[in-house]
MIBARO-764165 format. One record per residue: residue in three letters; z, x, y of N, C-alpha, C in turn. Coordinates in steps of 0.1 Angstrom, whole numbers, padded with zeros to 4 digits, always signed. Each point is the difference from the previous one (the first is absolute). Example, Ala and Ser with C-alpha at 12.3 -4.5 7.8 and 13.67 -1.06 7.14 Angstrom:
! residues 2
ALA+0078+0132-0057+0000-0009+0012+0000+0009+0012SER-0007-0004+0011+0000+0009+0011+0008-0008+0011
END
This chain:
! residues 368
MET-0342-0224+0135+0003+0003-0014+0015-0001-0002ALA+0008+0006+0009+0014+0001-0003+0008-0010+0009THR+0010-0007-0006+0008-0008+0008+0015+0004-0002ILE+0008-0001+0010+0014+0004+0000+0009-0012+0002ARG+0009-0002-0009+0009-0012+0002+0014+0005+0000ALA+0008-0005+0009+0014+0004+0001+0008-0010-0009ARG+0009+0005-0007+0008-0008-0009+0015+0003+0002LYS+0008-0010+0002+0014+0001+0002+0007-0001-0014LYS+0009+0011-0003+0007+0000-0013+0013-0008+0001ALA+0006-0002-0011+0013-0007+0000+0011+0006+0008ASP-0001+0014+0001+0010+0006+0008-0003+0001+0015GLY-0011-0006+0004-0004+0000+0014-0010+0011+0004ALA-0002+0010-0009-0009+0010+0003-0014-0005+0000VAL-0009+0006+0007-0014-0004+0001-0009+0011-0007SER-0008-0004-0009-0010+0009-0006-0014-0004+0003TYR-0010+0009-0001-0013-0003+0004-0010+0003-0012THR-0006-0011-0004-0009+0001-0012-0015+0000+0005VAL-0007+0011-0005-0014+0001+0003-0008-0005-0012GLN-0009-0009+0003-0009-0005-0011-0014+0004+0004ILE-0007+0006-0010-0014+0004+0002-0008-0008-0010ARG-0011-0007+0005-0009-0008-0009-0014+0004+0004LEU-0008+0004-0010-0014+0004+0002-0009-0009-0008LYS-0010-0005+0006-0010-0008-0006-0014+0006+0001LYS-0008-0003-0010-0014+0004+0000-0008-0013-0004LYS-0009-0004+0009-0008-0012-0002+0009-0012-0004GLY+0011-0001+0007+0009-0011-0001+0009+0001-0012VAL-0001+0011-0008+0009+0001-0012+0011+0011+0003LEU+0012-0004-0004+0011+0009+0002-0001+0012-0010VAL-0002+0012+0005-0001+0012-0009+0012+0009+0000TYR+0009-0002+0010+0012+0008+0000+0010-0006+0009GLN+0013+0002-0004+0011-0004+0008+0012+0008-0003GLU+0009+0002+0009+0012+0007-0002+0010-0003+0012CYS+0012+0003-0002+0010-0002+0010+0011+0010-0001GLN+0006+0004+0011+0011+0009+0001+0010-0005+0010THR+0013+0002-0002+0010-0004+0009+0007+0012+0006PHE+0003-0001+0013+0006+0011+0008+0012-0006+0008ALA+0009+0010+0003+0011-0004+0008-0003+0000+0015ARG-0010+0007+0004-0004+0001+0014-0014-0005+0002LYS-0002-0007+0011-0014-0006+0003-0009+0012+0003GLN+0005+0010+0007-0009+0012+0003-0006+0006-0013ALA+0009+0001-0010-0004+0006-0012-0010-0009-0008ALA+0002-0013+0001-0009-0009-0006-0014+0001+0006GLN+0000+0001+0014-0013+0001+0007-0007+0013-0004ALA+0007+0011+0000-0006+0013-0003-0005+0000-0015TRP+0007-0006-0009-0005+0000-0014-0012-0009-0001ALA+0000-0012+0007-0012-0008-0001-0013+0007+0006LYS+0002+0007+0011-0011+0007+0005-0005+0011-0009ARG+0009+0007-0006-0004+0011-0009-0007-0006-0013ARG+0006-0011-0005-0006-0005-0012-0014-0006+0002GLU-0002-0006+0012-0013-0005+0003-0011+0011+0001THR+0005+0011+0005-0009+0012+0001-0003+0005-0014GLU+0010+0001-0008-0002+0005-0014-0009-0009-0008LEU+0002-0013+0001-0007-0009-0008-0015-0001+0004ALA-0003+0004+0012-0014+0000+0005-0008+0011-0006GLU+0006+0010-0007-0007+0011-0006-0007-0004-0012PRO-0011+0006-0004-0007-0003-0012+0008+0001-0013GLY+0000-0010-0008+0008+0001-0013+0015-0003+0002ALA+0005-0002+0012+0014-0002+0002+0005-0013-0006ILE-0008-0010+0000+0005-0013-0005+0001+0001-0016ASP-0010+0006-0006+0001+0002-0014+0012+0008-0005ARG+0003+0011+0008+0012+0008-0003+0013-0008+0002ALA+0000-0008+0011+0012-0008+0003+0003-0011-0011ASN-0011-0005-0005+0001-0011-0010+0006+0005-0014ARG-0001+0014-0002+0006+0005-0012+0015+0000+0001GLY+0006-0004+0011+0014-0001+0001+0007+0014+0002GLY+0013+0000-0001+0008+0012+0002+0013-0001-0007HIS+0009+0010+0003+0013+0000-0006+0010-0001+0012THR+0009-0009-0001+0010-0003+0010+0011+0011+0000VAL+0007+0001+0011+0011+0009+0001+0011-0004-0010LYS+0002-0013-0002+0009-0004-0010-0004+0005-0014ASP-0012-0001-0004-0005+0004-0013+0002+0015-0001MET-0003+0008+0010+0002+0014+0000+0015+0004-0002ILE+0008-0007+0007+0015+0003-0001+0005-0003-0014ASP-0004-0011-0005+0004-0004-0014-0004+0010-0010ARG-0012+0005+0001-0005+0011-0009+0007+0013+0002TYR+0003+0003+0013+0007+0012+0003+0014+0000-0006LEU+0007-0011+0001+0014-0001-0004+0000+0002-0016VAL-0010-0004-0006+0000+0002-0015-0004+0014-0004GLU-0011+0005+0006-0005+0013-0004+0009+0012+0006ALA+0005-0002+0012+0008+0011+0006+0013+0001-0008GLU+0005-0011-0005+0013-0001-0007-0001+0008-0013LYS-0012+0001-0006-0002+0007-0012+0002+0015+0002ALA-0003+0005+0012+0002+0015+0003+0015+0003+0003ARG+0006-0008+0009+0014+0002+0003+0005-0013+0006PRO+0013-0003-0002+0006-0012+0006-0001+0000+0015LEU-0004-0011+0005-0002-0002+0015+0014-0002+0006GLY+0002+0005+0012+0013-0003+0007+0001-0015+0003LYS+0013-0004+0001+0002-0014+0003-0006-0004+0014THR+0002+0009+0010-0005-0003+0013-0016-0002+0000LYS-0006+0010-0007-0015-0001+0000-0005-0012-0007ARG+0006-0004-0011-0004-0012-0007+0002-0012+0008GLN+0012-0001+0007+0002-0012+0008-0009-0001+0012THR-0004+0012+0006-0009+0000+0011-0014-0005-0005LEU-0005+0005-0011-0013-0004-0005+0000-0015-0004VAL+0011-0005-0005+0000-0014-0004+0000-0009+0013SER+0006+0005+0011+0000-0007+0012-0014+0000+0006ILE-0007+0011+0000-0013+0001+0005-0010-0009-0007LYS+0001+0000-0013-0010-0009-0008+0003-0015+0003SER+0013-0003+0003+0003-0014+0003-0003-0004+0014SER-0004+0009+0009-0003-0003+0013-0015-0004+0001TYR-0005-0003+0012-0014-0004+0002-0009+0012-0004LEU+0005+0012+0002-0008+0012-0003-0004+0001-0015GLY+0009-0007-0009-0003+0000-0014-0013-0006-0004GLU-0006-0009+0009-0012-0007-0003-0012+0007+0005VAL+0001+0011+0008-0011+0008+0005-0006+0008-0011VAL-0014+0000-0001-0006+0007-0011-0003+0014+0005ASP-0003+0009-0010-0001+0014+0002-0010+0004+0011SER-0012-0006+0000-0011+0004+0009+0003-0004+0014TYR+0010-0009+0002+0004-0005+0014+0012+0008+0006ILE+0005+0009-0008+0012+0008+0005-0005+0010+0010SER+0003-0002+0013-0004+0009+0011+0012+0005+0007GLN-0003+0009+0009+0011+0005+0009+0006-0012+0008GLN-0009-0009+0005+0005-0011+0007+0009-0010-0008VAL-0004-0002-0012+0008-0009-0009+0014+0007-0002LEU+0001+0013-0002+0013+0006-0003+0008+0001+0013VAL-0006+0002+0011+0007+0000+0013+0006-0013+0002ASP-0008-0011-0002+0004-0013+0002+0012-0004-0009TYR+0000+0005-0012+0011-0003-0009+0013+0007+0005ALA-0001+0013+0004+0011+0007+0005+0006-0007+0012LEU-0008-0004+0009+0004-0007+0012+0007-0014-0003TRP-0006-0006-0010+0006-0013-0005+0014+0002-0006ARG+0001+0011-0008+0013+0003-0006+0011+0003+0011MET-0004+0005+0011+0009+0003+0011+0003-0012+0009SER-0008-0010-0002+0002-0012+0008+0010-0009-0007PRO+0006-0010+0008+0010-0009-0006-0006-0008-0012GLU-0013-0003+0000-0006-0007-0011+0000+0008-0013GLY-0002+0013+0002-0001+0009-0012+0013+0006-0005GLY+0011-0004+0007+0013+0006-0004+0007+0008+0011GLY-0008+0003+0011+0006+0008+0011+0006+0013-0004VAL-0007+0007-0010+0005+0013-0005-0003+0011+0010LYS+0007+0011-0001-0002+0012+0008-0013+0007-0003PRO-0006+0007+0009-0013+0007-0003+0001+0009-0012GLN+0012+0006-0003+0002+0009-0011-0002-0008-0013THR+0005-0013+0000-0001-0008-0012-0015-0004-0002ALA-0007-0003+0011-0014-0004-0001-0008+0013-0005GLY+0005+0012+0004-0007+0012-0004+0002+0002-0015ASN+0012-0003-0005+0003+0001-0015-0009-0010-0007ASP-0002-0012+0005-0009-0010-0006-0014+0006-0002LEU-0005+0006+0011-0013+0006-0001-0001+0012-0009ALA+0011+0008-0001+0000+0011-0009-0001-0004-0015HIS+0008-0010-0003+0000-0005-0014-0013-0007-0003LEU-0006-0007+0010-0013-0007-0003-0011+0011-0001GLY+0002+0011+0008-0010+0010+0000-0001+0007-0014ALA+0011+0001-0007+0000+0005-0014-0008-0009-0009VAL+0001-0013+0002-0008-0009-0008-0015+0001+0003LEU-0003+0000+0013-0014+0000+0004-0007+0013-0005SER+0007+0011+0001-0005+0013-0004-0004+0000-0015LEU+0010-0005-0008-0003-0001-0015-0011-0010-0003ALA+0000-0011+0007-0011-0010-0002-0013+0005+0003ARG-0002+0008+0010-0013+0006+0004-0004+0011-0010ALA+0010+0009-0003-0004+0012-0008-0001-0003-0015ALA+0009-0008-0005+0001-0003-0014-0007-0012-0005TRP+0000-0011+0009-0006-0012-0005-0013-0004+0007GLY-0005+0009+0009-0013-0002+0006-0001-0011+0010HIS+0011-0005+0006+0000-0011+0009-0006+0005+0013GLU-0007-0009+0007-0006+0003+0013+0010+0000+0011ILE+0006+0011+0003+0010+0001+0010-0004+0012+0009ASP+0001-0003+0013-0003+0010+0010+0011+0011+0000ASP-0003+0012-0003+0010+0010-0001+0006+0005+0013ARG-0007-0005+0011+0005+0003+0014+0008-0011+0005ALA+0001-0011-0006+0007-0012+0005+0015+0003+0003MET+0007+0006-0010+0014+0002+0001+0003+0011+0011PRO-0006+0012-0001+0003+0010+0010-0004-0004+0014ASP-0011-0008+0001-0004-0005+0014+0010-0010+0005ALA+0005-0008-0009+0010-0010+0004+0013+0006+0005ARG+0004+0011-0007+0012+0007+0005-0002+0007+0013LEU-0013+0005+0002-0003+0006+0013+0001-0010+0011VAL-0006-0012-0002+0000-0010+0010+0014-0004+0003LEU+0009-0002-0010+0014-0004+0003+0007+0011+0007LYS-0003+0012-0003+0007+0011+0008-0005+0000+0014GLN-0013-0002+0003-0005-0001+0013+0006-0012+0008LEU+0003-0010-0007+0006-0012+0006+0015+0002+0003GLY+0005+0012-0004+0014+0003+0003+0010-0003-0011TYR-0004-0003-0012+0009-0003-0011+0003+0012-0008SER+0012+0004-0002+0004+0011-0008+0003-0006-0014MET-0010+0003-0009+0001-0006-0014+0008+0009-0009ARG+0004+0012+0004+0008+0008-0009+0014-0004+0000SER+0007+0002-0012+0014-0003+0000+0008+0010+0007ARG+0010-0004+0008+0008+0009+0007+0010+0006-0009GLU+0002+0013+0002+0010+0007-0008+0014-0004+0004ARG+0008-0003-0010+0014-0005+0002+0009+0013+0001ASN+0009-0002+0009+0010+0011+0001+0014-0006-0002ARG+0001-0011-0007+0013-0007-0002+0008+0007-0011ARG+0012+0003+0003+0009+0005-0009+0013-0008+0000PRO+0006-0002-0012+0013-0007+0000+0011+0008+0006THR+0009-0007+0007+0012+0006+0005+0011-0001-0012LEU+0010+0009+0001+0011-0001-0010+0007-0013+0001ASP+0001-0006+0012+0006-0013+0001-0008-0011-0006GLU-0013+0001+0001-0009-0010-0007+0001+0001-0015LEU+0001+0012-0005+0001+0002-0014+0014-0005-0005ASP+0010+0002+0008+0013-0005-0003+0000-0016-0003LYS-0007-0006+0010-0001-0015-0001-0008-0004-0013VAL-0011+0006-0002-0008-0003-0012+0007+0003-0013LEU+0007+0011-0001+0007+0004-0012+0012-0009-0003GLU+0007-0003+0011+0011-0009-0002-0004-0014-0005HIS-0012-0004+0004-0005-0013-0005-0003+0001-0015PHE-0007+0011-0004-0004+0001-0014+0012+0003-0009TYR+0010+0006+0005+0012+0002-0009+0008-0013-0001GLU-0001-0009+0010+0006-0013-0002-0008-0008-0010MET-0014+0002+0000-0008-0007-0010+0003+0005-0014LEU+0002+0013-0001+0004+0006-0013+0014-0005-0005ARG+0009-0002+0010+0013-0005-0004-0001-0014-0006ARG-0008-0008+0006-0002-0014-0004-0008-0001-0013ARG-0011+0009-0001-0009-0001-0012-0003+0015-0004PRO+0008+0005-0008-0002+0014-0004-0014+0004-0006THR-0007-0011-0004-0013+0003-0007-0012+0000+0010VAL+0002-0003+0013-0011+0000+0009-0005+0015+0002ILE-0011+0001+0007-0006+0013+0002+0010+0009+0007HIS+0002+0012-0005+0009+0010+0006-0007+0006+0012MET-0001-0008+0011-0007+0005+0012+0007+0012+0007PRO+0013+0002-0001+0006+0012+0007-0006+0013-0007LYS-0001+0000-0013-0006+0012-0006-0014+0002+0004ILE-0008-0011+0000-0014+0001+0004-0002+0005+0014ILE+0008-0006+0009-0001+0004+0014+0004+0015+0002ALA+0011+0004-0006+0004+0014+0001-0010+0010-0006PHE-0006-0004-0012-0010+0008-0006-0013+0001+0008ALA-0003-0011+0007-0012+0000+0008+0001+0010+0012ILE+0012+0000+0005+0003+0009+0012+0000+0015-0005PHE+0008+0003-0010+0002+0014-0005-0012+0006-0008SER-0008-0009-0006-0012+0005-0007-0013-0001+0008THR+0000-0009+0010-0011-0003+0009-0011-0007-0008ARG+0003-0007-0010-0009-0007-0009-0003-0014+0006ARG-0013-0004-0002-0004-0013+0003+0006-0010-0010MET+0000-0013+0004+0005-0011-0008-0007+0000-0014ASP-0013-0001+0000-0007-0001-0012+0001+0012-0009GLU+0002+0012+0006+0002+0012-0008+0014+0000-0006ILE+0010-0005+0006+0013-0001-0005+0000-0008-0013THR-0007-0012+0000+0001-0009-0011-0009+0005-0012ARG-0008+0010+0003-0009+0005-0011+0007+0012-0007ILE+0010+0006+0005+0005+0013-0005+0008-0004-0013CYS-0004+0008-0011+0006-0002-0013+0009+0013-0003TRP+0009-0002-0009+0008+0012-0004-0008+0011-0006ASP-0011-0003-0006-0009+0010-0005-0007+0008+0011ASP+0000-0005+0013-0006+0006+0011+0009+0011+0006LEU+0012+0001-0005+0009+0010+0006-0001+0014-0006ASP+0001+0010+0008+0001+0014-0005+0014+0005+0003GLU+0008+0000-0010+0014+0004+0003+0001+0014+0005TYR-0008+0009-0005+0001+0014+0003-0004+0002+0015ARG-0010-0006+0005-0005+0002+0013+0006-0010+0010GLN+0008-0009-0005+0006-0011+0008-0012-0007+0008ALA-0010-0004-0008-0012-0006+0006-0004-0013-0007VAL-0008-0008+0006-0005-0012-0006-0015-0001+0002LYS-0007-0005-0010-0014-0002+0001-0003-0014+0006VAL-0006+0001+0012-0003-0013+0007-0015-0003-0004ARG-0001-0011-0008-0013-0004-0005-0008-0008+0010ASP-0013+0003+0001-0009-0007+0009+0005-0001+0014MET+0004+0012+0005+0005+0001+0014-0011-0004+0009LYS+0004-0008+0010-0009-0005+0010-0006+0012+0008ASN-0014+0000+0000-0007+0010+0007-0014-0006+0005PRO-0004+0003+0012-0012-0006+0005-0012+0002-0008GLY-0001+0012-0006-0012+0004-0008+0001-0003-0015GLN+0013-0001-0005+0002-0002-0014+0013-0007-0002LYS+0000-0010-0008+0012-0007-0004+0002+0000-0015LEU-0010-0005-0007+0001-0001-0015+0000+0014-0006GLY+0010+0003-0007+0001+0013-0007+0005+0011+0009ASN+0005-0003+0012+0005+0010+0010+0015+0001-0003ASP+0003+0007-0011+0014+0003-0004+0005+0013+0006VAL+0011-0001+0007+0006+0011+0008+0014+0003-0004TRP+0004+0012-0003+0014+0004-0002+0007+0002+0013CYS+0011-0007+0002+0007+0001+0012+0015+0004-0003HIS+0005+0009+0008+0014+0004-0001+0009-0011+0005LEU+0011-0002-0008+0010-0010+0004+0012+0008+0006PRO+0003-0002+0013+0012+0006+0006+0013-0004-0008ASP+0010+0007+0002+0013-0002-0008+0004-0015+0000GLU+0000-0006+0012+0005-0013+0002-0008-0010-0009ALA-0014+0002+0001-0009-0009-0008+0002+0002-0015TRP+0001+0013-0003+0002+0003-0015+0013-0006-0005ASN+0010+0001+0008+0013-0006-0005-0001-0015-0001ILE-0007-0007+0009-0002-0014-0001-0007-0004-0013VAL-0010+0008-0004-0008-0002-0012+0010+0001-0012GLN+0008+0010+0000+0009+0003-0011+0011-0011-0001SER+0002-0008+0010+0010-0010+0000-0005-0013-0006MET-0014-0001-0002-0006-0012-0006+0002+0000-0015PRO+0002-0012-0006+0001-0001-0015-0013+0003-0006ARG+0000+0007-0012-0013+0003-0007-0002-0011-0010GLU-0002-0012+0004-0002-0011-0009-0014-0005+0000CYS-0008+0004+0010-0014-0005+0002-0009+0012+0001ALA-0013-0002-0002-0010+0011+0002+0000+0004+0015GLU+0001-0010+0009+0000+0003+0014+0014+0004+0005ILE+0001+0009+0009+0013+0003+0006+0005-0012+0009PHE-0010-0005+0008+0004-0012+0008-0009-0011-0005PRO+0005-0008-0010-0009-0010-0006-0001-0013+0008TYR-0005+0001+0012-0001-0012+0008-0015-0002+0005LYS-0003-0012+0005-0013-0003+0005+0000+0003+0015THR-0012+0005+0005-0001+0002+0014+0002-0012+0009ASP-0006-0011-0005+0002-0013+0007+0014-0004+0002SER+0008+0002-0011+0014-0004+0001+0008+0010+0010ILE-0003+0013-0001+0006+0009+0010-0004-0003+0014GLY-0013-0003+0002-0004-0003+0014+0006-0013+0005ALA+0001-0010-0008+0006-0012+0004+0015+0001+0003ALA+0007+0008-0009+0014+0002+0002+0003+0007+0013TRP-0008+0010+0003+0001+0008+0012-0002-0008+0012SER-0011-0008+0000-0003-0009+0012+0011-0010+0003ARG+0005-0006-0011+0010-0010+0002+0013+0006+0005ALA+0003+0012-0005+0013+0006+0005-0001+0004+0014CYS-0011+0006+0005-0002+0004+0014+0001-0012+0009LYS-0006-0011-0005+0001-0012+0009+0014-0006+0000MET+0007+0000-0011+0013-0005+0000+0010+0008+0008VAL-0001+0013+0000+0010+0008+0008-0005+0004+0014GLY-0012-0005+0004-0004+0002+0013-0007+0013+0003VAL-0006+0006-0010-0007+0013+0002-0015-0004+0002GLU-0005+0003+0011-0014-0004+0004-0010+0011-0002ASP-0012-0003-0004-0012+0008-0001+0003+0013-0008LEU+0007-0001-0011+0002+0012-0009-0006-0003-0013HIS-0011+0008-0003-0007-0002-0013+0007+0009-0010PHE-0002-0003-0013+0005+0008-0010-0007+0014+0000HIS-0013+0000+0004-0007+0013+0001+0006+0009+0010ASP+0007-0006+0010+0006+0009+0010+0011+0009-0006LEU+0004-0003-0011+0010+0009-0007-0007+0013-0004ARG-0013+0000-0003-0007+0012-0003-0001+0008+0013HIS-0003-0006+0011+0000+0007+0013+0014+0007+0002GLU+0010-0008-0002+0014+0006+0002+0002+0012-0009GLY-0004-0001-0013+0002+0011-0009-0007+0012+0003VAL-0013-0001+0004-0008+0012+0004+0006+0006+0013SER+0003-0008+0010+0005+0005+0012+0013+0007-0002ARG+0009-0006-0009+0013+0006-0002-0002+0015-0006LEU-0009+0002-0009-0002+0013-0005-0004+0010+0010PHE-0008-0004+0010-0003+0009+0011+0012+0003+0009GLU+0008-0011+0002+0012+0002+0008+0010+0009-0006ILE+0001+0001-0013+0010+0009-0006-0006+0014-0002GLY-0012+0002+0005-0005+0014+0001-0010+0004-0011TRP-0005-0010-0008-0011+0003-0010-0013+0003+0007ASP-0008+0009-0006-0013+0003+0006-0010-0009-0006ILE-0013+0000+0005-0010-0009-0005-0003+0001-0015PRO-0002+0012-0006-0002+0000-0014+0011-0006-0008ARG+0012+0003+0004+0011-0005-0008+0001-0016+0001VAL-0002-0005+0012+0000-0014+0002-0011-0007-0008SER-0012+0006+0001-0012-0005-0008+0003+0000-0015SER+0008+0009-0005+0003+0001-0014+0008-0013-0004VAL+0007-0006+0009+0007-0012-0002-0009-0013+0003SER-0006+0000+0011-0008-0012+0004-0013-0001-0007GLY-0006+0011-0004-0013+0000-0007-0012+0000+0009HIS+0003+0002+0013-0011+0001+0010-0008+0013-0003ARG-0013-0001+0002-0009+0012-0002-0003+0008+0013ASP+0002-0007+0011-0003+0008+0013+0009-0005+0011TRP+0001+0008+0010+0009-0003+0011-0004-0013+0008ASN-0013-0002+0001-0004-0012+0008+0005-0013-0006SER-0001-0001-0013+0005-0012-0007+0015-0001+0000MET+0007+0011+0000+0014+0000+0001+0006-0002+0014ARG-0008+0003+0010+0004-0001+0014+0005-0014+0003ARG-0008-0010-0004+0004-0013+0004+0013-0005-0006TYR+0006+0007-0009+0012-0004-0006+0012+0007+0006THR-0003+0009+0010+0011+0008+0005+0003-0004+0014HIS+0012-0006+0002+0004-0003+0014+0014+0005+0001LEU+0002+0012+0005+0013+0007+0000+0009-0006+0010ASN+0013-0001-0004+0011-0004+0009+0010+0011+0002GLY-0005+0013+0001+0009+0011+0002+0001+0008-0013ARG+0010+0008-0001+0002+0009-0011+0013-0004-0007GLY+0001+0004-0013+0012-0003-0008-0002-0012-0009ASP+0009-0002-0010-0001-0010-0010+0010-0012+0003ALA-0006-0011+0004+0007-0012+0003+0007-0005-0012TYR-0005+0004-0012+0005-0006-0013+0010+0010-0007SER+0004+0011+0007+0009+0010-0006+0012-0006-0006ASN+0007-0009+0007+0012-0007-0005-0002-0015+0000TRP-0012-0004-0005-0003-0014+0000+0009-0008-0010LYS+0007-0009+0006+0010-0007-0008-0005-0008-0012TRP-0013-0003+0000-0005-0009-0011-0004+0008-0012LEU-0003+0013+0001-0006+0007-0011+0009+0001-0012LYS+0013+0003+0002+0009+0000-0012+0001-0013-0007ARG+0001-0011+0008+0000-0013-0006-0012-0004-0007ILE-0012+0005+0005-0013-0003-0007+0000+0008-0013LEU+0005+0012+0000-0001+0008-0012+0010-0005-0011THR+0011-0006+0004+0010-0004-0010-0002-0014-0005HIS-0008-0008+0007-0002-0014-0003-0011-0001-0010ALA+0003-0005-0012-0010-0001-0011-0012-0009+0004GLY-0012+0004-0004-0011-0009+0002-0002-0009-0013GLU-0008-0011+0002-0003-0009-0011-0015+0002-0004CYS-0002-0001-0013-0014+0000-0005-0005-0013-0004
END
């Protein structure tokens, strides 16, 4: 019933296509095909489908068709966006998944083996040679789509496929969880980056005032997207606090507005900004991220993410002697476990007590 054909792609990678053709009294009553990155997976799927199609009524059910992963992702991108904006990384990941061979797999064929095969393919040179953590992120984002498709749209999806696939990958020795970063910028690295940005401001005074954003990110411990959303109306002058709207939280994002204290340094940076726009820092996250990446590359600072500035800010507060409740009043963390991953202490004392850049940042006007 099933035949497997190897096909060589333009990039030299080999895929395996399984074709199943069923006839009754010489008449073709059913056919289907699926493509896999590994021959073992193709063989396993062919064997499983032959068994499934031998069951009473299976051919009639199969002829009714199904919904492809691509269709499910397209619908998810539309419907999920209505509830809250999707992150850039999640959207890009889902678009990549639907554009891969997995996008053509229909709901009823999604099994533990299919998902394991996809993760292994992603980690192979043909699939991009990504790290296990990246493949794990792919599965996590796809899992959100499959869960909604099964519960809300009634698609035929095995609810054990994803957890079983993760279990198999774990037993194979792959750590799919993202590793906690402990990267913090050194003062020397910040010197290089800030010198670069001040040279940019000297040449073009209207470019993004990255020095103010960098310093505010450290002293306020705010994330990049949070910084760009803060408006003047979100400030509480009496409490020296800011309302952080839709703060990132595993259990709640939309409507998760949290009041956070602004330390003196962060408060003074805010007061140094011109009140000509609704937003305090009227810039786009894509522009800030691109400017940061280019600067680090140009000055030779390696493996330093903008988000590492939040690590730096939280760790600094502990180093200057603040206790957990006081630090959480700034960072917005609700419990110690979530805060712990941001704290990588380098001793005691304030490395920024006489920071040469702060006065310059406070006296240099920003542009709106």
